[in-house]
N, C-alpha and C positions, 0 to 999 in steps of 0.2 A: 430609342424610345426614352419618353422624359421620364424624368424621375417619379413625381405626383404618380404617372400611369405605372411605372414599375413597383410603388409603395402600393397601389390600389390592387394590382393582380396578383400579388402578395397578402396584402392584408385580409383581403376579403374573403378568401377560402378557409384564413384561420380563424375568422369569426363566425363563419358560417359553421366550420368544425366544431366551435365552443358553444353555438347554440346548439348543435346537435346535440352534441354530450350531456347539455342540460335539460334537452328534451327526453333524452332517452332515459336519465335518472329519474325524472318525471314520471315518464311511463311506466319504470320498473315499481315506485313506489306507490303508485297510483293517487298520491296527494303531493299537497305541499309540503317544502322540507325547508327547514330555515338554513341548514347549511347550501342546498339549491339556489335556495334565494340569494343568498350573499354571494356567490358565483355568478349570479346573474347579475346582482348589482354592479360586482367588478370589472364585468364586459363592457357595462357604461356607468363608470362612476359618475357619483353625484356629488357636487361639490359641498362642501360643509362651511356653516357659517363660521364668523369670527370664534362666536361663542361656543359651537360645537369641536373648534379646531382646538382652543384652549382646553376644552374638557378631554379631547383626545389626547393631546398630549400628557395631560396630568394621569390619565389611566395609564398611559405607558410606562411614564416616570415611575409611576407607583409599582407597577407591574415589573418593571426591568429592574428595580434596585432592592427587590423583595428575592431574600437568599431561599430560593426553593421554586419548585416547578407550579405556577399560579397562571390560572385564567379569569379573566374580569370581562363581565359585559355590562352594561348599561343602556336600555332601552328607554327614549322620552318617549312616552305612551302618546302626549299629545301632539310631539313632531313626527311619531313614526319614525324614527331613526335610532339604529343602533350603534357605539361604538363599542370596542373591545379590546383587547391583549390575549393573544392566545384563545381569542373566543371560539374558534371551529375545532379544536382539539377536543376531545372526549375526556373528561375527568371522573372519576369516582364520584359518586354523589353519595354514597353512606346513606346516614337518615332524611337526605333531602326526597330521596325515592317516596318516601310517607307523604309527601303531596300527591303522587298520583294513584296512591292507594286512595284517599279521600278522595279525590276526584271521580275515580271510578265507580266508588259508593254512592256518590252525590248522583250521578249521572245512572246509577240503577234507580235510585229514589225518583229521579225525574221523569223514568220511565216507567215507574210503577211497581218494580219487580224487589225493589226493597224498601222497607219502613221502620224509618228511624227508632220506632218504639219499641221494635220486634225486641225481646228481652233473647239474651243468652248468657248460659253458665259457663266459666271458665275454672278448670281443674288443672291437678299438678301437671296433667300430661298436654297441656297448653303451653305453658310457661317456655320460654325461650332463652336468652342470654342479652348479659350486659344490660343495661338500664331497663328497669320494668318492674315500679313501683306495686303494680298489681301483685306481683309476686308476695308481698310482705302480708297482705291479705290474704292470700291464698294460704299461704304457710299458718295463717295465726286460724283461719275459720276451716278450711279445706276446701272453700270453694270460694267464686267470687260472682254474683248476677247484678246485670246491670242491663242497658239496649245500646244499639248500635251508635246512637247519638252519643252517648255519652264515651263510647271507645275508640269513635272518630277524634272527637275534643282529647282525650290521654293521648293520641298517638301524635297529634300536633304539638299540645302546648306543653306535654310534657318528654314525648318522645319516647313512649312507652312501647317497647320492641314488643311483648306479647298482646298490649289493644290491637297495634298494626298487625301481626301476622294473623289476630282474628278475624279483623275485619278483610284481610287478605282473602281468606279462605272462605269467608262469607259471600265476596263479589264474584267467584269463581279462581281464585289463585293467580298467578303470574301471568298466564296466557291473557287472562281476560283484562288486566290492566294494560299490556303490551296493546290489546285490540284497540282498547278507550285511545292510546295514545296514538297509532297508526291511523286509526279513523278519523283522528282530529287532524293530522298533516304533521304531529311531532316525532316523526318514527326515527329522528337521528337521538334522541333521548331513548336509550334500553333501562327497560325497567329492572331485571335481572333476576332475583328470586327472593324468597322471604330471608328472613334474618337469622335464624339457626344455621341455615344451610351454606348461606352468602359468609357469615363470620367462622366458620368452621373449615371453609375452604381457605380463607385467608390465613388462617392459622395453621393449615396443612394437617387439619382433622377432617373425620366423617361423624356428622352429628349423631350423637347419643341422647335420649330424654333426660339421662342422669346429668347432663351438663348442665342441666337449667338450675341445679339444687346449690347453694352455697357457694365456694368458690370452686367446685369442681372443673368449669373449663378452664381456669387459670392453670390449674394442676396439670390438667391432662395436655394444657400445651407448653407447659414447662418440661414436660417428657418429650415432646418432637424435637428430633435433631436439628440443630441450628442449618443444617445443608438443606432438610426438608421444609424447614421454615422460610429460607430464604429463596428457595424456589418456588413457594406457595406465596409469597408477598410479591417478587418479581412479576411473575405469572399474573398476577390480581391488576398491578400497576399499568403491565403492559398493553393489556386489553380486559379493562374492566366492564365485568358483564354488567354493571350498573353504570357505565359510562354515559356522560350526556355532555355535549359543547355548551359551555355557558350560554352562546347567542340562542340557542334552542329553550333554554329555560327562561329566558327574558322574554322570547315571544311567548311562550305558554303563560307565563305570569301575566302579560300584558292581556292578552286575550282574555284570562280569566278578568281581570278587573273591567275590563270593557264590556262583559258579560258575554262572551261570546263561545264560552265552551261549558257553559250550564245554565239552567233556569234563574231568572231575578234571584228567588228564594234561596237557592242553594249557592248561587255565587255570594251572594250578602252572609248567610251561613259560614262560609269559609273562610271569608276574610276577615269576620270578625274573629273567628278562631283564631288565625294568623296573627291577629294582633296582639291575642292573650299568649302568645307563645314566652313560655319562661325559660328555655334554655338559651344558651349564648347572650347572655344579656350584656355582654361587654363586646361584641362582635358588631354587626351592621348597626345595631340599637345604639349604641353608645357614642356613637357619631353624629347623630341627628340632632340638629338645633332645637330649643327651645320649640314646641309648638307644632313639631313635624310628627307624622305618624309613621309607625313601622310595622310594618305586618309581613314575619318572616320565618322560614324555616332554616335550620341548622342541621350539619351532616357532622359526626366525628367518627373517624376509620381506627385503626388500631395500631400501637406501635412495634418497630422490630428492631434491635438494634440502634436504637436511639433515633428512628427515623418514623413520624408518623404517616399515613396514607389516608386523605380525603379528611380534610378540616374545610367547612364550609358553611356557608350563610347565604341564603339565596332570599330576595322579598320586593316588596313594593313600599318603596319611602316615599310620601305625599306631602306637599308644602302646606302652610295654614293655608292657602290659597287654591288650595285642591288638585294642584299639577302634580302628576305621578310619574314615577321612575321604577321602572321593574331593573332588580341589580342581583348580577351573579358573582361573589365570589369564590372560586375553589381552586383549594390548592392539594394537587397530587400527592406531594411529597414535599419534606422538610424537616430540619432540625432546629430549626427558628424556635427560641422561646414561646409559648403559649399568648405572653404578653406584646411579645411584638408581630406575630399574628393577628391579633386581634387590632392593635393599633394600625396596622395596613387596612384592615377591612375598615377601621373607622375613616380613615383617611381616603376612602373611596365613597363614603355617604357624604364628608365634608366638602370633598370636590364636587359631588351631584349640588349639595346646596347654593356653594357658589354660583354654579352655572346658573342654577333657579335665579339666583339674584341678578345676576348680568341679564337673563333672558327678560324679567321683568321691568329691569330700568332700560332695556332698548325697545320695550312697549310701549313704555312711560313716556319714552321720548319721541315715541312717532306718532301719538296720540295728539290733537290737537289742543291747546290751552284754552281754558273756558274764556267764553266770549272770541274764540279766532273761526274764522271759516276755513272748514276742512277742503282741500285742493278737488 
């Protein structure tokens, strides 16, 4: 038997098995899944251009030299190509998950089931934990009244946990958000649960409404035995209920940018809101050159024993010429100083800008000069 024939007899069943595994995974999810798509791509590799190879090397260098568990993904929206480092692993999202609540709410608007002008009143019973500027208003006035358009903006721009959880309740809770993700082929993104439940579990606590007042949550957390806190912390990191692969997040952002997830009006509203984000000004945003636009959402988790879980920034960076790139930088755990983390995130945007410049140069080089005849 010749060597090529022997190779074919072995290779063909293996390839068929791989295709069968991918097909079964798609059948089970009932929708396309970025992780499955990545497996399919790896069965038949697509060659990278020299520019993409350079960006891929830089992403790997940045991720590989960072002292912590980091996942990075960059999606060239125009070229429809994703490059990543640890991008298939699930990383804790923390407040990045507010994106999916906002999308679910705007999907409800598009379906006529929610009016953004609908008024809502927030009282002490609605308060959550950690960052929630609304709490100051409630403490001063006893309640806070606004509409859902304002709450969505507060959840994204200020990362207000109370605003987000109130929108979450209005759209039908965590199940409704997961249904939105699953229905759009983004089932590898887990939403998890509301902020009160999630943050309490990470700390080894069960939520009590009294924790929403003053330092009560921190005081209660300090009373949790170290062994119990360690167990809760490690359990969260081992299988985060709000876990998501960076490649899936950039796929979702790219679809949002292209208008594939929401109506034109809702897409524009969410992109405009992401551009106004105030949290994390020294993460991705600080790495963008002058003239670039950054629309992003941060996520920041709890500390335990000098280590932080879930330090993220994801978004869409756009060149002055309008070329868009979806990017996700997600740190599962690290002891690195905050400044080092921010600089790492900035370096990813700088690498994207360099890649964009190379692409522009290549495009200019292939255009015929004025007066020349194109072949």
